[in-house]
C-alpha positions in Angstrom: -0.1 0.0 -0.1 1.3 3.5 -0.9 1.8 6.0 1.9 -0.4 9.2 2.5 2.6 11.2 1.8 3.3 9.5 -1.7 -0.1 9.7 -2.7 -0.4 13.4 -1.7 3.0 14.2 -3.4 1.4 12.3 -6.6 -1.5 14.5 -6.6 -0.1 17.6 -6.1 2.0 17.1 -9.3 -1.0 16.0 -11.2 -2.9 19.2 -9.9 0.2 21.4 -10.7 0.4 20.3 -14.6 -3.5 20.6 -15.0 -3.3 24.2 -13.7 -0.8 25.2 -15.8 -2.0 23.6 -19.2 -5.1 25.4 -18.2 -3.2 28.9 -17.7 -1.5 28.3 -21.2 -5.1 28.5 -23.2 -4.9 31.5 -25.2 -8.1 33.7 -25.6 -10.3 32.9 -28.2 -9.2 35.0 -31.2 -5.9 33.5 -31.1 -7.2 29.7 -31.3 -5.4 28.9 -34.4 -5.0 25.7 -35.0 -1.2 24.8 -33.8 -1.5 27.1 -30.8 -4.8 25.9 -29.5 -4.5 22.1 -30.4 -1.1 21.6 -28.6 -2.6 22.3 -25.2 -5.2 19.4 -25.0 -2.5 16.9 -26.7 0.2 17.9 -24.0 -2.4 17.8 -21.0 -3.6 13.9 -22.3 0.2 13.1 -22.5 1.0 14.7 -19.2 -1.8 12.7 -17.8 -1.0 9.4 -19.3 2.8 10.0 -18.3 2.0 10.6 -14.8 0.0 7.6 -14.2 2.2 5.3 -16.4 5.1 6.5 -14.1 3.2 6.1 -10.6 2.4 2.6 -11.9 5.7 1.0 -13.1 8.8 -0.2 -11.6 10.8 -0.4 -15.1 13.4 2.2 -15.4 13.2 2.2 -19.3 9.4 3.1 -19.3 10.1 6.0 -16.7 13.1 7.4 -18.3 10.9 7.5 -21.9 8.0 9.0 -19.6 10.4 11.7 -18.1 11.7 12.4 -21.9 8.3 13.1 -23.0 7.3 15.3 -20.0 10.5 17.2 -20.6 9.6 17.8 -24.7 6.1 18.6 -23.7 7.7 21.4 -21.4 9.9 22.7 -23.8 7.2 22.9 -26.6 5.1 25.4 -24.1 8.5 27.6 -23.9 8.7 27.6 -27.8 4.9 27.6 -28.6 3.9 30.3 -26.1 7.0 32.7 -25.5 4.7 35.8 -24.6 3.7 33.6 -21.9 6.9 34.5 -20.1 8.8 32.1 -17.6 5.6 29.5 -16.8 6.9 26.8 -18.7 10.0 26.6 -16.0 7.2 25.7 -13.7 6.9 22.6 -15.8 10.3 21.7 -15.6 10.5 22.3 -11.8 7.7 19.5 -11.4 9.7 17.3 -13.9 12.9 18.0 -11.6 11.3 16.4 -8.6 9.9 13.4 -10.5 13.4 12.9 -12.2 15.3 13.1 -8.8 13.1 10.9 -6.7 13.0 8.2 -9.5 16.6 8.2 -10.7 19.0 9.7 -8.2 22.5 8.9 -8.7 21.9 7.8 -12.3 23.3 9.1 -16.0 19.9 11.1 -16.4 20.0 13.1 -13.6 23.3 14.2 -14.6 22.5 15.2 -18.0 19.0 16.7 -16.9 20.8 19.9 -15.7 22.7 20.4 -19.2 19.5 19.6 -21.2 17.7 22.3 -19.0 20.1 24.8 -19.5 20.1 24.2 -23.4 16.1 24.3 -23.4 16.2 27.6 -21.4 18.7 29.1 -23.6 16.8 28.3 -26.9 13.1 29.7 -25.5 15.2 33.0 -24.1 16.6 33.5 -27.5 13.2 33.5 -29.0 11.9 35.6 -26.0 14.7 38.0 -26.8 13.8 38.4 -30.4 10.3 38.9 -29.5 11.2 41.5 -27.0 9.6 39.6 -24.2 12.2 38.4 -22.2 12.9 39.6 -18.6 15.8 38.1 -16.6 14.6 38.4 -13.1 11.4 36.4 -13.2 13.5 33.5 -15.5 16.3 33.5 -12.9 13.6 33.1 -10.1 12.0 30.5 -11.9 15.3 28.7 -12.6 15.7 28.8 -9.0 12.4 27.6 -8.7 13.7 24.2 -10.6 16.8 23.9 -8.6 14.8 23.9 -5.6 12.7 21.0 -6.8 15.5 19.1 -8.0 16.8 19.1 -4.2 13.5 18.5 -2.9 13.0 15.6 -4.9 16.7 14.3 -4.2 16.0 14.6 -0.4 12.5 12.4 -0.9 14.5 10.1 -2.7 17.0 9.6 0.5 14.1 9.5 2.6 12.6 6.9 0.7 15.9 4.8 0.6 16.6 5.5 4.3 13.1 4.0 4.9 13.5 1.1 2.9 16.7 0.4 4.5 15.5 0.7 8.2 12.6 -1.7 7.1 15.1 -4.0 5.7 17.1 -3.6 9.1 14.1 -4.0 11.1 13.3 -6.9 9.4 16.7 -8.5 9.8 16.6 -7.7 13.2 13.3 -9.4 14.0 15.1 -12.6 12.2 18.0 -12.3 14.7 15.9 -11.9 17.5 13.7 -15.0 16.7 16.7 -17.2 15.4 18.3 -16.0 18.9 15.2 -16.8 20.9 15.2 -20.2 19.6 19.1 -20.9 19.7 18.4 -20.0 23.6 15.8 -22.3 23.7 17.8 -25.0 22.3 20.9 -24.1 24.7 18.7 -24.2 27.5 17.3 -27.5 26.7 20.8 -28.6 26.0 22.1 -27.3 29.1 19.0 -29.2 30.8 20.2 -32.5 28.9 23.5 -32.2 30.1 23.2 -31.5 33.8 20.5 -34.3 33.8 23.1 -36.5 32.0 25.9 -35.5 34.3 23.6 -36.3 37.6 22.5 -39.8 36.2 26.2 -40.6 35.6 27.1 -39.6 39.0 24.6 -41.7 40.3 25.7 -44.6 38.4 29.2 -43.8 39.5 28.1 -43.7 43.1 25.9 -47.1 42.4 29.2 -48.7 40.4 31.4 -47.8 44.0 28.8 -49.0 46.1 28.7 -52.5 44.5 32.6 -52.7 44.3 33.4 -51.2 47.5 30.6 -51.9 49.7 29.8 -55.1 48.0 33.6 -56.1 48.4 33.6 -55.5 52.0 30.5 -57.3 52.5 31.8 -60.2 50.8 34.9 -60.2 53.1 32.6 -60.0 56.1 30.5 -63.2 55.3 33.8 -65.0 54.9 35.0 -63.6 58.3 31.9 -64.7 60.1 32.2 -67.9 58.3 35.5 -68.3 59.5 34.6 -67.3 62.9 31.5 -69.8 63.4 34.1 -72.5 62.2 36.6 -71.5 64.9 34.3 -70.5 68.1 34.9 -73.5 69.7 38.6 -74.6 69.0 40.0 -71.2 69.1 38.4 -68.4 71.1 41.1 -65.9 70.7 41.5 -66.2 67.1 37.7 -65.8 66.9 37.7 -62.7 68.9 40.2 -60.9 66.6 38.2 -62.2 63.5 34.8 -60.8 64.9 36.9 -57.2 65.3 37.8 -57.4 61.7 34.1 -57.9 60.9 33.3 -55.0 63.0 35.3 -52.7 61.3 34.3 -54.3 57.8 31.1 -53.4 58.9 32.0 -50.0 60.0 33.6 -49.2 57.1 30.7 -50.3 55.0 28.4 -48.4 56.6 30.5 -45.2 56.3 30.6 -45.8 52.4 26.6 -46.2 52.5 26.3 -43.0 54.3 28.6 -41.0 52.1 26.9 -42.2 49.0 23.6 -41.6 50.1 24.5 -38.2 51.3 25.9 -37.3 47.8 22.7 -38.1 46.6 20.9 -36.2 48.6 22.9 -33.1 48.3 22.3 -33.7 44.6 18.8 -33.3 45.3 19.1 -30.4 47.4 21.3 -28.3 45.4 23.4 -26.8 48.4 26.7 -24.7 47.7 29.7 -26.5 46.8 31.7 -25.2 49.6 28.9 -26.5 52.0 29.4 -30.0 50.6 32.8 -29.9 51.3 32.6 -28.6 54.6 29.8 -31.2 55.5 31.8 -34.0 53.8 35.1 -33.5 55.9 33.4 -32.6 59.0 31.4 -35.8 58.8 34.7 -37.8 58.3 36.3 -36.4 61.0 34.0 -37.0 63.2 33.2 -40.7 61.8 36.9 -41.7 61.5 38.5 -39.5 64.4 41.0 -37.7 61.9 41.4 -34.0 61.9 40.7 -32.3 58.6 41.4 -29.0 57.3 39.8 -27.3 54.1 42.0 -24.3 52.2 40.1 -22.6 49.7 41.8 -20.0 47.2 39.2 -18.6 44.5 35.6 -18.5 43.9 34.1 -22.2 44.4 31.0 -21.3 42.5 32.7 -20.6 39.6 33.7 -24.3 39.1 31.4 -25.8 36.4 28.9 -27.9 37.6 30.1 -31.2 36.1 33.5 -30.9 37.8 32.0 -30.7 41.2 30.7 -34.1 41.9 34.1 -35.3 40.5 35.9 -33.1 42.9 33.8 -34.1 45.7 34.5 -38.1 45.0 38.2 -37.3 45.2 38.1 -35.6 48.2 36.2 -38.3 49.5 38.0 -41.1 48.4 41.4 -39.7 49.4 40.0 -39.1 53.1 38.8 -42.7 53.2 42.3 -43.9 51.5 44.4 -41.7 54.3 42.7 -43.3 57.2 42.2 -46.9 55.9 45.3 -47.2 54.3 47.8 -44.5 56.0 46.4 -44.5 59.2 46.5 -40.7 59.2 45.7 -38.5 62.1 45.5 -35.1 59.9 44.4 -34.6 56.3 44.4 -31.3 54.8 42.7 -30.1 51.4 43.7 -27.3 49.4 41.8 -25.5 46.4 43.0 -23.1 43.9 40.8 -21.4 41.5 42.3 -19.5 38.9 41.4 -17.6 35.4 42.7 -20.8 33.4 43.1 -23.6 35.8 41.8 -25.7 38.9 44.1 -27.1 41.2 43.4 -29.5 44.1 46.0 -30.9 46.5 45.2 -33.4 49.2 48.0 -34.3 51.8 48.2 -36.4 54.9 50.4 -37.5 57.6 49.8 -41.1 57.2 52.2 -44.3 57.0 53.2 -43.4 53.2 54.9 -45.8 51.2 58.0 -46.3 49.1 56.4 -47.5 46.0 52.7 -46.6 45.6 50.5 -49.4 44.3 47.2 -47.9 42.9 43.9 -49.4 44.7 40.7 -49.7 42.6 39.9 -46.2 44.4 42.7 -44.4 43.2 42.6 -46.4 39.6 38.7 -45.0 39.5 39.7 -41.8 40.6 42.4 -41.0 37.9 39.9 -42.1 35.3 37.4 -39.7 36.3 40.1 -37.0 35.8 41.4 -37.9 32.6 37.9 -38.2 31.1 37.8 -34.3 32.1 41.0 -33.1 30.7 42.6 -33.0 33.9 45.9 -34.7 35.4 46.3 -36.6 38.5 49.6 -37.3 40.3 50.4 -39.1 43.5 53.5 -38.6 46.0 54.1 -40.5 48.7 57.5 -41.4 50.9 58.0 -44.0 53.7 56.5 -42.5 56.9 55.7 -38.8 55.2 52.2 -39.9 54.1 50.7 -39.3 51.0 50.1 -36.0 48.5 47.5 -36.1 45.9 48.0 -33.5 43.2 44.8 -32.8 40.8 44.5 -30.2 38.1 41.9 -29.4 35.6 41.6 -26.5 32.5 39.0 -24.0 32.9 38.0 -22.7 29.6 36.5 -19.2 30.2 34.7 -17.0 27.6 34.8 -13.1 27.4 32.5 -11.4 25.3 33.6 -8.3 23.2 32.0 -5.9 20.5 32.9 -8.3 17.7 32.0 -11.8 18.9 33.2 -14.2 21.4 36.9 -14.8 22.1 38.3 -17.9 24.1 
């Protein structure tokens, strides 16, 4: 649909042409054939050219119509030189149309030259008839220039509106695409989080099966042995029962830690509170002194790494007490811009040669799966030290996009 301003502009253009043609109708005594017939013919051609230009988008047709208008206006100047400068108003209307339709093209550059030639020819005829006046001619030439500038400005406004409309459509499309991408990312994030929780629970189930199941099997064997030796060797039976008690306590401790991990995943408490509670509970149940030192913001640790770090700390505490008979265990965490480092040190018995147990092997697998590195240090009588590091990939935004 054409805008109201465009309809108004074309209507005023047509009305101006009609008024000018009517103005050129000569007195009755001057109605000789050529002088009178030209006006209705020119009027019909002007009107036809007007509607053709308004209804077509073909540049060739527009050029032909503009040339026709120019020749008709020039004809008014030649046939009616005694009417003075009014023919220049035709050129003003034509200039507006040309500069709206052909801004920046060759016809716009040619128009001033051709106009100057036509004006010179008409002025020469007026001088010959002694009806030439310089002031009104210059005024109307200025009017033609003004109309050309107005047409150029209208053209630029139209182009700006078209550009804005196109950019608005692109912005809407981009906004829609961003909303869809955001929805997909949110869906993927939820899926990743859900898969992470499922995998962690599967690992907990596996550990319960491997560790607690192993201890329960050993407990059954020890109880069977104690039953067989209850009469023949009471002292050895008593020692076996002590071993059974320790196995039962260890199994219960493993179950409690695993169940607590599941509850913490459900409650979504802060990772710092999770570590503090884990170390506090272990210290109380295993009669060991624990210490946690943190440098940096633990909340910036990716969610998928938090369960892994917790299990590493849990396994390290268990090994420190079970295998190293440690009295103290210290956990140090550094959260830096590009790296996360974890150090767990105990004062247990240590070992000259470290033989990885099931727990240590499982721990190393978890670290390697997520691009981390795990190292173990130990000396006889100087305890164990576990070093773990993970790379952290941060993203920062700039005006041109994303920089890793």
